[in-house]
C-alpha positions in Angstrom: 1.0 10.5 5.8 3.8 7.9 5.5 7.2 8.9 4.3 9.1 7.2 1.4 11.1 5.3 4.0 8.0 3.5 5.4 6.8 2.7 1.9 10.2 1.2 0.9 10.4 -0.9 4.1 6.9 -2.2 3.5 7.6 -2.9 -0.2 10.7 -4.8 0.7 8.8 -6.8 3.3 6.2 -7.7 0.7 8.9 -8.7 -1.8 10.6 -11.0 0.7 7.3 -12.6 1.7 6.6 -13.4 -1.9 10.1 -14.3 -3.0 10.5 -17.9 -1.8 11.5 -21.3 -3.1 9.4 -21.4 -6.3 10.2 -17.8 -7.3 14.0 -18.7 -7.2 14.2 -22.1 -8.8 11.4 -21.9 -11.4 12.4 -18.9 -13.7 16.0 -20.1 -14.7 14.8 -23.5 -16.0 11.8 -21.8 -17.6 14.2 -19.5 -19.5 16.6 -22.4 -20.3 13.7 -24.2 -22.0 12.1 -21.1 -23.6 15.2 -20.2 -25.8 14.3 -17.4 -28.2 10.8 -17.2 -26.8 12.0 -16.1 -23.3 10.3 -12.7 -23.5 6.9 -14.3 -24.3 7.3 -16.7 -21.5 8.3 -13.9 -19.1 5.1 -12.0 -19.9 3.0 -15.1 -19.2 4.9 -15.8 -16.0 4.5 -12.2 -15.0 0.7 -12.3 -15.3 0.3 -15.2 -12.9 3.4 -14.6 -10.7 3.4 -10.8 -10.5 0.2 -9.1 -11.7 -2.3 -11.3 -9.9 -0.4 -11.2 -6.6 -0.1 -7.4 -6.8 -3.9 -7.2 -7.4 -4.2 -9.5 -4.3 -2.4 -6.9 -2.2 -4.4 -4.1 -3.7 -7.5 -6.0 -2.8 -6.3 -6.4 0.8 -5.6 -2.6 0.8 -9.2 -2.0 -0.3 -10.8 -4.5 2.1 -8.4 -3.7 5.1 -9.4 -7.2 6.3 -8.3 -10.8 6.2 -8.7 -13.7 3.7 -12.2 -14.4 5.0 -13.3 -11.0 3.5 -12.3 -12.1 0.0 -15.2 -14.5 -0.4 -17.9 -13.0 1.8 -19.8 -11.8 -1.2 -20.3 -15.4 -2.4 -21.4 -16.4 1.1 -19.8 -16.5 4.6 -19.8 -20.3 4.5 -18.0 -20.5 1.2 -15.5 -17.9 2.4 -14.7 -19.9 5.5 -14.3 -23.2 3.5 -12.2 -21.4 0.9 -10.0 -19.8 3.6 -9.5 -23.2 5.2 -8.4 -24.8 2.0 -6.0 -21.9 1.2 -4.3 -22.1 4.6 -4.2 -25.9 4.6 -2.5 -25.9 1.1 -0.1 -23.1 2.1 1.0 -24.6 5.4 1.3 -28.2 3.9 3.0 -27.5 0.6 4.8 -24.2 -0.2 5.9 -23.6 3.5 7.6 -27.0 3.8 9.0 -26.7 0.3 11.1 -23.8 1.4 12.9 -26.0 3.9 13.3 -28.7 1.2 14.9 -26.2 -1.2 17.1 -24.8 1.5 18.4 -28.3 2.4 19.1 -29.3 -1.3 20.8 -26.1 -2.3 22.2 -24.5 0.8 22.9 -27.3 3.2 23.5 -30.6 1.4 26.4 -29.4 -0.8 28.4 -28.6 2.3 27.4 -30.8 5.2 26.3 -34.4 5.3 23.3 -34.0 7.5 19.8 -35.4 7.1 16.9 -33.4 5.7 15.2 -34.1 9.1 17.7 -32.1 11.0 17.7 -29.2 8.4 13.9 -28.9 8.5 13.9 -29.1 12.3 16.3 -26.3 12.8 14.7 -24.3 9.9 11.2 -24.3 11.4 12.5 -23.7 14.9 13.8 -20.4 13.6 10.5 -19.8 11.6 8.6 -20.3 14.8 10.8 -17.9 16.6 10.1 -15.2 14.0 6.4 -16.0 14.0 6.1 -15.6 17.8 7.8 -12.1 17.5 5.6 -11.0 14.7 5.5 -7.3 15.7 9.2 -7.0 14.4 8.5 -8.8 11.1 8.2 -5.6 9.0 11.5 -4.2 10.2 13.5 -7.5 10.0 12.2 -8.3 6.6 12.2 -4.9 5.1 15.4 -3.5 6.5 17.7 -6.5 6.7 16.7 -9.7 4.8 15.2 -8.3 1.6 18.1 -5.9 0.7 20.5 -8.9 1.1 18.4 -11.0 -1.2 18.2 -8.3 -3.9 21.9 -7.6 -3.9 22.8 -11.2 -4.4 20.2 -11.6 -7.2 21.4 -8.5 -9.0 25.0 -9.8 -8.9 24.0 -13.2 -10.4 21.8 -11.7 -13.1 24.0 -8.8 -14.0 27.2 -10.8 -14.4 25.4 -13.5 -16.3 23.8 -11.0 -18.8 27.1 -9.2 -19.4 29.1 -12.4 -19.7 27.2 -14.3 -22.4 26.3 -13.2 -25.9 22.6 -12.7 -26.7 22.5 -15.9 -28.6 19.4 -18.0 -27.9 18.6 -21.6 -28.8 15.2 -22.7 -30.2 12.4 -23.2 -27.6 11.4 -26.6 -26.4 8.1 -25.3 -25.2 5.0 -25.8 -27.4 3.0 -22.9 -25.9 5.4 -20.4 -24.4 2.8 -17.8 -23.2 0.4 -20.3 -21.5 3.3 -22.4 -20.2 4.6 -19.2 -18.5 1.2 -18.6 -16.9 0.9 -22.2 -15.6 4.5 -22.2 -14.4 3.7 -19.0 -12.5 1.1 -21.1 -10.5 3.9 -23.0 -9.0 5.2 -19.9 -7.3 2.0 -19.9 -5.1 2.1 -16.1 -5.2 -1.6 -15.6 -5.8 -2.2 -17.8 -2.8 0.7 -15.9 -1.1 -1.0 -12.6 -1.8 -4.2 -13.5 0.0 -2.3 -15.1 2.8 0.7 -12.7 3.5 -1.4 -9.7 2.6 -3.3 -10.2 5.8 0.1 -10.5 7.6 1.1 -7.1 6.2 -2.2 -5.6 7.2 -2.0 -6.8 10.8 1.7 -5.9 11.1 1.0 -2.4 9.8 -1.9 -2.0 12.3 0.4 -3.1 15.1 3.2 -0.8 14.2 1.3 2.3 13.0 -1.5 2.4 15.5 -2.3 6.1 15.0 -2.4 6.2 11.1 -5.7 6.7 9.4 -7.4 4.1 7.2 -6.7 6.1 4.0 -3.0 6.5 4.8 -2.6 2.8 5.5 -4.4 2.0 2.3 -2.1 4.3 0.3 1.0 2.8 2.0 0.0 -0.7 1.0 -1.0 0.2 -2.5 2.3 2.1 -3.2 4.3 -0.8 -1.6 2.5 -3.4 -3.7 3.3 -1.7 -7.0 7.0 -1.2 -6.0 7.3 -4.8 -4.9 5.5 -6.0 -8.0 7.9 -4.1 -10.3 10.9 -5.4 -8.4 9.6 -9.0 -8.7 9.0 -8.7 -12.4 12.5 -7.3 -13.1 14.0 -10.1 -11.1 12.0 -12.8 -12.8 12.8 -11.3 -16.2 16.5 -11.3 -15.3 16.4 -14.9 -14.1 14.5 -16.1 -17.2 16.8 -14.2 -19.5 19.9 -15.6 -17.7 18.5 -19.2 -18.1 18.0 -18.6 -21.8 21.5 -17.2 -22.3 23.2 -20.3 -20.8 21.4 -22.8 -23.1 24.7 -24.2 -24.4 26.2 -24.7 -21.0 23.9 -27.3 -19.6 22.3 -30.6 -20.8 18.7 -30.6 -21.8 17.7 -32.8 -18.8 19.3 -30.5 -16.2 17.1 -30.0 -13.1 15.8 -26.7 -11.7 18.3 -26.6 -8.8 21.2 -27.6 -11.1 20.4 -24.7 -13.4 20.3 -22.2 -10.6 23.5 -23.5 -9.0 25.2 -23.4 -12.4 24.2 -19.8 -12.9 25.7 -18.8 -9.5 29.0 -20.6 -10.4 29.1 -19.2 -13.9 28.6 -15.6 -12.6 30.4 -15.5 -9.3 32.9 -18.4 -9.6 33.5 -20.8 -6.8 32.2 -18.4 -4.2 28.9 -18.4 -6.2 27.7 -21.4 -4.3 28.2 -19.7 -1.0 26.3 -16.6 -2.2 23.5 -18.9 -3.6 23.2 -20.7 -0.3 22.8 -17.4 1.5 20.2 -16.3 -1.1 18.3 -19.6 -1.0 18.2 -19.6 2.8 17.0 -16.0 3.1 14.4 -16.1 0.2 12.9 -19.4 1.5 12.9 -18.4 5.1 11.0 -15.2 4.7 8.2 -16.9 2.8 7.9 -19.6 5.4 7.6 -17.0 8.1 4.8 -15.2 6.2 2.8 -18.4 5.7 3.1 -19.7 9.3 2.3 -16.3 10.6 -0.7 -15.8 8.3 -2.1 -19.3 9.1 -1.7 -18.7 12.8 -3.5 -15.3 12.4 -6.4 -17.0 10.5 -6.9 -19.7 13.1 -6.6 -17.3 16.1 -9.3 -15.0 14.4 -11.8 -17.8 14.7 -11.2 -17.8 18.4 -11.5 -14.1 19.3 -7.8 -13.5 18.3 -6.6 -15.7 21.2 -2.8 -15.4 21.6 -2.6 -18.9 22.9 -4.4 -20.3 19.8 -2.0 -18.2 17.7 1.0 -19.8 19.4 -0.4 -23.3 19.2 -1.2 -22.9 15.5 2.3 -21.5 14.8 3.8 -24.5 16.6 1.7 -27.1 14.7 2.4 -25.3 11.4 6.1 -25.5 12.1 5.9 -29.2 13.1 4.0 -29.9 9.8 6.8 -28.0 8.0 9.4 -30.4 9.5 7.4 -33.5 8.6 6.8 -32.5 4.9 10.0 -30.5 4.4 12.2 -33.5 4.6 10.9 -34.7 1.2 12.7 -33.6 -1.9 11.7 -30.5 -4.0 10.6 -32.4 -7.1 8.2 -34.6 -5.1 6.6 -31.6 -3.3 6.1 -29.8 -6.6 4.5 -32.8 -8.2 2.1 -33.3 -5.3 1.1 -29.6 -5.4 0.0 -29.6 -9.1 -3.6 -31.0 -8.7 -4.5 -28.7 -5.8 -3.1 -25.7 -7.7 -5.1 -26.5 -10.8 -8.3 -26.3 -8.8 -7.7 -23.6 -6.2 -5.6 -21.2 -8.2 -8.4 -20.2 -10.7 -10.8 -19.6 -7.8 -8.1 -17.5 -6.0 -7.4 -15.4 -9.2 -11.1 -14.7 -9.7 -11.7 -13.7 -6.1 -8.7 -11.4 -6.3 -9.9 -9.7 -9.5 -13.5 -9.4 -8.2 -12.3 -7.6 -5.1 -10.2 -5.2 -7.1 -12.8 -4.1 -9.7 -15.1 -1.2 -8.7 -18.0 -2.3 -6.4 -20.7 -1.5 -8.9 -19.4 -4.3 -11.2 -18.8 -6.8 -8.3 -22.2 -7.2 -6.6 -23.0 -10.3 -4.6 -24.8 -11.9 -7.6 -21.8 -11.3 -9.8 -19.5 -12.8 -7.2 -21.7 -15.9 -6.9 -22.2 -16.4 -10.6 -18.5 -16.0 -11.6 -17.1 -18.0 -8.7 -19.5 -20.9 -9.3 -18.6 -20.9 -13.0 -14.9 -20.9 -12.3 -15.2 -23.8 -9.8 -17.2 -25.9 -12.4 -14.7 -25.2 -15.3 -11.7 -25.8 -13.1 -12.8 -29.4 -12.5 -11.5 -30.6 -15.9 -8.1 -29.0 -15.2 -8.0 -30.7 -11.9 -8.8 -34.1 -13.4 -6.3 -33.6 -16.1 -3.5 -33.0 -13.6 -4.1 -36.4 -12.0 -2.6 -39.0 -14.3 -5.1 -41.7 -13.3 -8.0 -39.4 -14.1 -6.6 -37.6 -17.2 -8.6 -39.6 -19.7 -11.8 -38.3 -18.0 -10.6 -34.7 -18.7 -10.5 -35.4 -22.4 -14.4 -35.4 -22.3 -14.2 -31.6 -21.8 -11.8 -30.9 -24.8 -14.6 -28.8 -26.4 -14.1 -26.0 -23.9 -12.0 -23.1 -25.3 -8.4 -23.0 -24.0 -9.0 -26.4 -22.3 -5.9 -27.8 -24.0 -3.8 -25.1 -22.2 -5.4 -25.9 -18.8 -7.1 -22.5 -18.9 -10.7 -23.7 -19.6 -12.1 -21.5 -16.9 -11.0 -18.2 -18.3 -13.6 -17.5 -21.0 -16.6 -19.0 -19.2 -15.8 -16.8 -16.1 -15.3 -13.7 -18.3 -18.6 -14.3 -20.2 -20.6 -14.8 -17.0 -19.0 -11.6 -15.5 -20.1 -9.6 -18.5 -23.5 -11.1 -18.9 -24.3 -10.9 -15.2 -23.4 -7.2 -15.2 -25.4 -6.5 -18.3 -28.5 -8.2 -16.8 -28.0 -6.3 -13.6 -27.7 -3.1 -15.6 -30.9 -3.9 -17.5 -33.0 -4.6 -14.5 -31.8 -1.4 -12.7 -33.0 0.8 -15.5 
């Protein structure tokens, strides 16, 4: 049985692996735009950026496996293709984005150096951590995460107590669904299925004599604690953004809002604290993604250590190449891939969490295929050149909110289980 200390360290490690570039820069601007609807936006954001990722970790705790296990009930071939796309997206977009955010917010304001140099040094350090993965839990859980949380609490706490609870009107047409879709950009559902495997392997390496049930309980407790911490931080950042609506211009960027919050709350030293926060938050996520991707590739070659090392090196090189682009460009490029892969990821997470009697192979196949088909209009709509084609599917419920897959997937889940129940009687 694990002590509270081990649970807390694991929870902090999970928090730091989740809390990266998007988690830091998205909520303040979301709150700034949400105005008096900030709480509704927070709930929507929490569904896609907290609840689904926590369920992803719970699914890992249940499966005690890797990302490949998430889609096996659909088919081994599907699972392999899905895993390939997930790791390709993770290593090509959110991982490099952490270096880009670090350069724009923690390096560029102080030193006139190129983004190439920043991303090169950054991913050299990421590679160093990835190659010493047995120490990841201790380093993340005992050192980096507490530092991240302390700085965040300072910024949020001082902002909340420094400004009157006076909110402007919202500039968001659909606060709840906008919050959900903005949560996609955190990549946390994808992060859950990627870094969850990292946590599983790291726990197995560290606690070799622990039983399956004890490890499962450790991961579940840590997931709920990390999820609650994430939600409170998101709520605080969204509320902080909403409170400073009169301080910034309407066209202020994500990074400018976050920098402004740091200065408003901590004064001139705020930028220094923010730089430390950005560097730590982004770095831990990049380590998790590179490590998870290397684990996946190595697992296809009998857990070869040399393949793990080569993949970690290649992932770091890709991070350098993409990480030198600016944040806004990387976010824009990511949208189409997210609109397609995110619904599939959410469905696989939920199907792996529900009791097995409601998630047979037939149910997995039917619901997943439905989700893929009804995600295509959202994908087309996210590409400006193809968006007119997406209008053809405007008859689908919730399609106008880019959530056209939700009701069809739910209906197929219920109907398939009813048919299965009827045939078994």
